FIDREN-412992 format. One record per residue (C-alpha): x, y, z. Coordinates in steps of 0.001 Angstrom, whole numbers, padded with zeros to 6 digits, always signed. Layout:
N
XYZ;...
END
This chain:
658
+029215+021086+021840;+030008+023518+024592;+027407+024105+027398;+026938+027583+028562;+026367+028376+032235;+023809+030760+033617;+025090+033396+036003;+023327+034204+039222;+024420+035597+042450;+026507+032547+043343;+029784+031213+041788;+030081+030210+038082;+028311+026725+037743;+030165+023669+036441;+029399+021846+033326;+026778+019005+034266;+028445+015611+034646;+026961+012254+033455;+025175+011761+036812;+023276+014988+036316;+022328+013771+032873;+021243+010458+034120;+022991+008401+031656;+024477+005736+033812;+022771+004054+036682;+026154+003164+038375;+026980+006927+038809;+024026+007351+041213;+026351+005276+043796;+028908+007898+044502;+030754+009247+047399;+030105+012168+049906;+032577+014247+047957;+030568+014116+044657;+027377+014779+046745;+029015+017884+048135;+030081+018908+044703;+026553+018683+043553;+025247+020686+046396;+027687+023547+045455;+026408+023765+042028;+022610+024491+042596;+020019+023680+040190;+021383+023084+036615;+019776+025221+034002;+018790+024394+030415;+021850+024732+028246;+021883+027445+025714;+020191+026215+022500;+018647+023313+024046;+014845+023117+023386;+012459+023778+026127;+010850+020533+026880;+007529+022174+027478;+007547+023241+023688;+009266+020140+022396;+007138+018806+019498;+007591+016164+017033;+006617+017245+013540;+004435+014652+011666;+006661+012531+009635;+007614+008883+008974;+010025+007079+011121;+013872+007781+010557;+016130+004961+009602;+016392+002451+012284;+013528+003794+014323;+010565+001570+015077;+007843+004154+013993;+005850+003404+010729;+006615+005811+007932;+003617+008079+007264;+003214+011364+005606;+003646+014883+007122;+000404+015904+008566;-000306+012392+009880;+000645+010786+013184;+004104+011761+014493;+007062+009322+014212;+007812+007076+017022;+011205+007954+018705;+013960+005559+018888;+013880+002880+021718;+015929+004192+024789;+017268+001102+026487;+018792+002386+029667;+020645+005027+031568;+017707+007402+031892;+016159+007434+035418;+012765+008596+035856;+011145+009875+039126;+010145+006324+040397;+013682+005040+039956;+015159+008300+041722;+012663+007779+044627;+013848+004289+045144;+017518+005126+045352;+018198+005699+049137;+021420+007497+048675;+020199+010026+046249;+017180+010661+048696;+019497+011244+051666;+021695+013645+049661;+018590+015456+048558;+017270+015776+052082;+020630+017237+053500;+021133+019646+050672;+020171+023328+051328;+017231+024584+049417;+018405+026303+046318;+016395+029062+044512;+016197+028778+040796;+018470+031188+038936;+016852+034081+037221;+015300+033198+033846;+015243+029540+034576;+012231+027462+033795;+010672+024652+036009;+011381+021313+034762;+008715+019840+032351;+009073+016296+033348;+011239+013186+032970;+011606+010202+030746;+009673+007213+031912;+011702+004291+033221;+012663+001613+030806;+012301+001671+027023;+010575+004500+025401;+008527+003249+022446;+005478+005734+022182;+004824+008159+019474;+004979+011897+020104;+001745+013833+019558;+002086+016745+017383;+001848+019952+019349;+001996+018078+022664;+004609+018975+025287;+006262+016402+027343;+003856+016007+030322;+004871+017308+033691;+005759+014627+036304;+005306+015218+040056;+008399+015077+042290;+008818+011699+043915;+007559+011540+047388;+010167+011142+050162;+009898+011389+053913;+012631+013897+054252;+010334+016321+052256;+007203+015591+054167;+008210+015298+057799;+008663+018599+059446;+010576+016997+062296;+013157+015276+060105;+016832+016636+060120;+017711+018694+057174;+014111+019128+056075;+013056+021749+053471;+009573+023406+053336;+006830+020993+051837;+006563+021202+048122;+010198+022657+047661;+011904+020792+044829;+014983+018795+045671;+017986+020224+043941;+019697+016937+042817;+016745+014803+042009;+015113+017484+040147;+018300+018226+038147;+018415+014579+037097;+014730+014778+036081;+015462+018101+034152;+018170+016854+031994;+016336+013558+031382;+013398+015658+030062;+015772+017791+027930;+017491+014787+026564;+014347+013068+025534;+013063+016272+024139;+016204+016501+021864;+015865+012938+020828;+012288+013484+019734;+012943+016691+017963;+016058+015291+016220;+014278+011971+015262;+011382+014041+013816;+013490+016317+011947;+015518+013362+010383;+012412+011544+009703;+011003+014311+007727;+014060+014520+005751;+014014+010790+005118;+010432+010749+004064;+011150+013510+001558;+014091+011438+000414;+011887+008490-000168;+009382+010494-002145;+012245+011806-004307;+013105+008190-005165;+009845+007448-006893;+009541+007933-010547;+006154+009033-011926;+004373+008798-015345;+000916+009458-016783;-001864+007030-015864;-003722+006784-019053;-002616+007744-022573;-005805+006648-024338;-008739+008604-025276;-011415+006225-023779;-014028+007519-021446;-014242+004529-019029;-015581+005885-015718;-014755+004875-012056;-017421+002594-010750;-020004+004288-008521;-019544+003843-004792;-021730+001254-003038;-024214+002059-000329;-021333+002482+002076;-019458+004842-000117;-016894+002024-000940;-015296+001434-004320;-013114-001514-005529;-009569-000741-006210;-007704-001869-009390;-003960-001622-009817;-001966-002753-012830;+001406-004290-011959;+004074-004165-014724;+007462-005882-015148;+009595-004088-017704;+012471-005821-019536;+014193-002515-020178;+018111-002712-020856;+018547+000885-020026;+021375+000431-017556;+024522-001578-016982;+022824-003439-014154;+019636-004185-016357;+021905-005401-019180;+023791-007588-016820;+020757-009083-015262;+018621-009469-018468;+021239-010127-021031;+020890-009087-024714;+023175-006306-024595;+022154-005698-028401;+018764-004587-026944;+020161-001795-024860;+018687+000865-027137;+015299-000867-027575;+012381+000545-025824;+011204-001739-023038;+008520-004250-023176;+005981-005052-020459;+006705-008706-020170;+004740-009163-016797;+001274-007779-016646;-001088-008385-013646;-004101-006647-012582;-004693-006610-008936;-008331-006137-007952;-009216-005420-004163;-013025-005686-003486;-014686-002510-002367;-015136-003900+001200;-011525-005092+001153;-012558-008680+002074;-010945-010244-001042;-008389-009805-003655;-008179-011178-007170;-005082-010906-009463;-005296-011823-013129;-002262-012195-015366;-002402-011825-019328;+000394-013804-021251;+002933-011291-022677;+002182-012655-026369;-001675-012130-026259;-002659-010312-029495;-004898-007362-028688;-006013-004080-030001;-003629-001318-028744;-005523+002014-028848;-004219+005227-030083;-001828+006787-027556;+000232+010077-027360;+003750+009962-025657;+003538+012729-022935;+007287+013382-023127;+007740+014105-026832;+004163+014280-028109;+004518+011474-030665;+001241+009858-031563;+001022+006143-031895;-001907+005061-034151;-004143+002300-033043;-002793-001197-033983;-003137-004955-033380;-000039-006358-031605;+001237-008367-028755;+000100-006785-025457;+003789-006465-024220;+004572-003955-027037;+002004-001444-025557;+004574-000120-023250;+006537+001097-026314;+003716+003319-027432;+004386+006221-024902;+004947+004416-021651;+002856+002549-019040;-000149+004834-019610;-000667+003131-022901;-000450-000368-021384;-003194+000841-018910;-005492+002221-021921;-005034-001194-023532;-006103-003083-020571;-009169-000842-020056;-010164-001458-023620;-009779-005081-023463;-011462-005795-020198;-013804-002981-019628;-012235-002476-015947;-011526+000808-014687;-007772+000954-013519;-007088+003354-010561;-003214+003141-010504;-000112+001325-011902;+003202+000268-010624;+006042-000763-012862;+009612-002232-011909;+012475-003276-014055;+015068-006211-013632;+017337-004426-011157;+014307-003289-009063;+013072-006740-008648;+016540-007856-007542;+016920-005112-005022;+013287-005482-003636;+013845-009352-003436;+017029-008838-001528;+015283-006390+000883;+012377-008633+001394;+014648-011636+002082;+014070-015199+001120;+010602-016255-000358;+010040-020161-000412;+009238-021615-003850;+008912-025253-004828;+009827-027386-008048;+008706-031057-008461;+012043-032058-010055;+015481-030619-010481;+015529-027636-013000;+018144-025877-014892;+016650-023296-017197;+019483-023290-019818;+019990-024938-023128;+022546-025161-025786;+021125-022262-027685;+021370-020070-024787;+017584-020175-023936;+016658-019808-020266;+016927-017664-017077;+019871-019611-015549;+017576-020820-012552;+019065-024021-011225;+017302-025775-008201;+017115-029185-006936;+013622-030772-006427;+011740-029542-003454;+011339-026235-001628;+014030-023452-001618;+014133-019807-000422;+014998-017572-003209;+016123-013874-003213;+018089-011455-005235;+019168-012478-008637;+017771-016123-008057;+014305-014534-007224;+014638-012671-010647;+015479-016007-012481;+012502-017628-010899;+010139-014864-012019;+011643-014852-015589;+011731-018508-016009;+009867-019679-019290;+012239-022548-020523;+012002-025153-017811;+008398-024875-016495;+005567-026907-017817;+005285-026262-021722;+008079-023613-021946;+005776-020844-022528;+004686-017755-020846;+001755-019688-019461;+003902-021494-017014;+005978-018486-016325;+002733-016647-015154;+001898-019508-012741;+005459-019369-011295;+004946-015656-010809;+001590-016368-008971;+003399-018894-006689;+006184-016351-005764;+003602-013600-005092;+001383-015760-002936;+004330-016976-000885;+005744-013536-000500;+002354-012155+000664;+002120-014947+003299;+005823-014147+004620;+004970-010520+004852;+001729-010893+006490;+003259-013263+008986;+005621-010405+009898;+008771-012437+009472;+010370-009967+007107;+009243-006763+009039;+010596-007187+012542;+014067-005596+011933;+014014-001801+011526;+017089-001771+009401;+015476-004357+007000;+012245-002250+006895;+014273+000864+005961;+016309-001221+003321;+012724-002409+001925;+011628+001162+001766;+014693+002265-000083;+014541-000594-002438;+010832-000191-003128;+010839+003572-003866;+013983+003386-005943;+012631+000507-007944;+009025+001788-008667;+007492+003887-011402;+003928+004803-010417;+001259+007098-011752;+000882+010581-010207;-002004+009415-008153;+000242+007034-006228;+003394+009268-006323;+004061+009613-002563;+005268+007408+000260;+001970+008328+002197;-000221+007004-000614;+001853+003845-000903;+001467+003259+002778;-002288+003768+002660;-002275+001275-000238;-000373-001085+001686;-002783-000869+004707;-005717-001740+002261;-003902-004787+001049;-002977-005828+004489;-006645-006193+005382;-007297-008897+002936;-006958-012343+004287;-004547-014656+002575;-007277-017427+001990;-009398-014791+000113;-006629-014092-002535;-006980-015736-005771;-004588-015628-008733;-005589-016510-012172;-004253-016468-015838;-006757-014955-018318;-008291-017927-020241;-006540-018046-023505;-006298-020164-026748;-003790-020218-029533;-004777-018197-032588;-004561-019626-036212;-000903-020758-036727;-000053-021026-032987;+002305-017897-033106;+000478-016036-030345;-002573-016323-028016;-005920-014557-027879;-008532-014308-025188;-010703-017439-025057;-014212-016591-026096;-016704-016706-023321;-014311-017586-020513;-012128-014528-020822;-015161-012229-020757;-016661-014213-017835;-013477-013425-015886;-013411-009696-016777;-017077-009503-015915;-016645-010789-012472;-014059-008354-011708;-016051-005478-013204;-018994-006426-010994;-016597-006710-007967;-017279-010345-007669;-014505-012544-006133;-013047-015108-008455;-013006-017740-005737;-016685-018090-005804;-017077-017365-002052;-019022-014071-002428;-022449-015825-002813;-021978-017744+000361;-021572-014581+002497;-025354-014322+003354;-028755-015841+002390;-030393-013781-000405;-033124-011508+001050;-036673-011570-000237;-037014-009388-003397;-038330-005973-002629;-041501-004833-004346;-041701-001635-006425;-042738+001534-004581;-043472+003910-007405;-046029+003368-010329;-044153+002874-013740;-045560+006077-015263;-044359+008099-012387;-040684+006637-012134;-037880+008917-012899;-035566+006928-015158;-032543+008486-016893;-031250+006604-019977;-027718+007127-021196;-025672+005729-024011;-022454+003935-022624;-021335+002169-025748;-018423+004569-026459;-015490+002356-027457;-011996+003515-028637;-011738+000287-030903;-015132-000256-032124;-016606+003229-031802;-019993+004363-030356;-023290+003193-031391;-025109+006363-031978;-028725+006824-030769;-028770+003934-028387;-030265+005806-025473;-033131+006953-027737;-033924+003489-028845;-034129+002059-025222;-035888+005202-024068;-038566+004431-026781;-038720+000854-025557;-039332+001923-022038;-042071+004321-022938;-043776+001305-024781;-043620-000608-021652;-045181+002103-019639;-042288+004086-018260;-043603+007257-019536;-041609+009264-017016;-038232+008312-018452;-035897+010688-020004;-032387+010674-021711;-028962+011982-020909;-027275+012994-024158;-023658+012640-022759;-021825+009707-024321;-019804+007372-021784;-017968+004254-021782;-019115+001162-020011;-018684-002562-020675;-021906-003848-018942;-025311-002427-018887;-026268-001172-015461;-029157+000207-013391;-028107+002217-010513;-030493+003378-007726;-030071+005609-004593;-028889+004022-001450;-032016+005370+000484;-034426+003243-001589;-035516+002249-004946;-034239-001287-005128;-037801-002705-005734;-038158-000218-008687;-034875-000856-010229;-035260-004888-010079;-038639-004308-011825;-037074-002135-014625;-034321-004830-015045;-037030-007587-015301;-038911-005665-017837;-035932-005080-020067;-034633-008689-019574;-031543-007731-017633;-030008-009955-015102;-030308-009062-011317;-026420-008485-011333;-027224-005356-013510;-028881-003719-010631;-026559-001723-008293;-026994+000491-005244;-025195+003798-005150;-024325+006078-002361;-024153+009104-004947;-027146+008280-007126;-030171+010512-007013;-032394+008872-009653;-032575+005461-011352;-029955+005461-014125;-029872+003098-016830;-026539+003081-018817;-026674+001039-021971;-023245-000754-022115;-021163-002298-024866;-022709-005728-023968;-026032-004387-025657;-024855-002504-028719;-028007-003470-030858;-031642-004300-030539;-034298-003684-027878;-033986-007009-026071;-030979-007613-023985;-028843-010494-025275;-029208-013854-023349;-025866-015255-022021;-025003-018925-023022;-026492-021564-020798;-023096-022603-019306;-022482-019089-018325;-025702-018301-016446;-025145-017363-012913;-021545-017737-013217;-019939-016728-009842;-016448-017908-010044;-013612-017863-012283;-013892-020715-015056;-011583-023840-014915;-009473-022502-017748;-008271-019643-015504;-006162-022057-013571;-006909-020405-010162;-004442-020480-007397;-005431-019783-003666;-003244-017503-001566;-003130-020095+001269;-002010-022898-001171;+001347-023866+000508;+001567-027153-001334;+001711-025650-004890;+004979-026768-006796;+005925-025950-010335;+006115-028755-012798;+009456-028907-014437;+009718-029580-018185;+011699-032941-018660;+013972-031178-021243;+015279-028879-018426;+015946-031247-015630;+019321-032661-014479;
END
């Protein structure tokens, strides 16, 4: 790019050399001829088209490829500039260079040319790693102190405070160069941020007609976070066909063969993950495909087929109907996406207790072949591990789910340790792979939202991560499985009530003394609402009126009803955060409800009693079985695995060893 000169009263100025720009430390040790040439040029001016460093800003954007900044959305913190590792001298370095100081002292004072701007500052010595603040100029830096400038008796002195031509030129060009780097990086980063956003595919969150509502925020305004993770077996591309086999299924709609619900507690202190075997027979509610308007009627089938009823939104609706858990988001990935992300993450250590080869004469198996012990798997081998059914435990989806839990736990440990995120290029590759691989709901459809989600997950200690498989049992004939009565509902209930599956929530603090009621029963404002709406079973009409009558008979004459029908799995009593816990507990006791039904809410203004699907008939709340009273952790049948279990090893089926 041609540099323009600025005409003044003197001769035409030369193009600045590398020394003026401050790129090479060795150029500061030049001869007298170079020093004289520098004197003749006067003060270098900003080249035409170069940004004024006083106005240089870095637009809010994520870091560009190869930079050390963290990707964030426009409007957030600005991207960090690339690391500058040498060649730019700051004021301190210039002051220490004695030859430059002598040349500057001997140089006649030069007045800035008309229209020139005082230098805004200089790059700090050494690597530059800080982030630019939006709207902030590069700060001014004082000229380095030098005896030739301050001693009036020194030979060749200039008046105190007069800038030295050569040193200031170096500082000026350093500042300009840094400003260009900052502006250029931010521009490229914004482009890259939009590029990553365009990679993401988006789909509707919920295709069902159920009215399950988001849980009320607790006293601190916090709510739990539930994300459904789906693995699709679609053969809709050559790469997916190559990785998944079964070319004859190329035109078949994909199945959701991997389904895990990730639950992050409201205070972000723990995380629970529950898998449901793909062949679990469930009720799939009525769903309407948002693309072509096709209506899929309610049916009973394997849960993995729900994806064929309009997309991931129908799988979300199926989970909500089955578990009673509100789902905030979903994330879905296919075969090719798993491979690309596994490559970008790098190796994840996994373990088998014997040699395994997932392959038989009939062609069954993923092709996974490992010797006994621990191995680091990535790429295609990682996909094989995640897909292996023939070769692990009883050759069913149950063993496969456990292998997936081991892989996820190990991957989380690797990522939290930082071993996979130290290389900016690898981080960029991971961002590319993840955004290209994922299909998400509209509410999670930007890099900024994914980044914020990652921040929530990062806060959870690995020792408070628990992975389980939904308690199950074989149905008649053994062709498929169904939720295990009692145990499955216990597991779902813990998540609905934001109770960690590891059983450690009850150990957080000692129970406080039970507060006393503060309001007389006949003066207490209680609103009763029917929450028995159900896509599958339908609502029970009149439930709010039935329980209202019961409350009046118990002396709660100030009660009233809310005629709006809602959907809720558990009967609850919510009370305002500013008070009312004693009144709520007394009300629960009068109706025979457990203490766990009483919840504090930052948005509640009255006591509200919502009759859930666990109380669809009668005026007395059903008592739980004796062995389920006070359950505060996942049942044994859930086969829990802790995130810090580094000794976990998959058991190999004897028929698939070598």
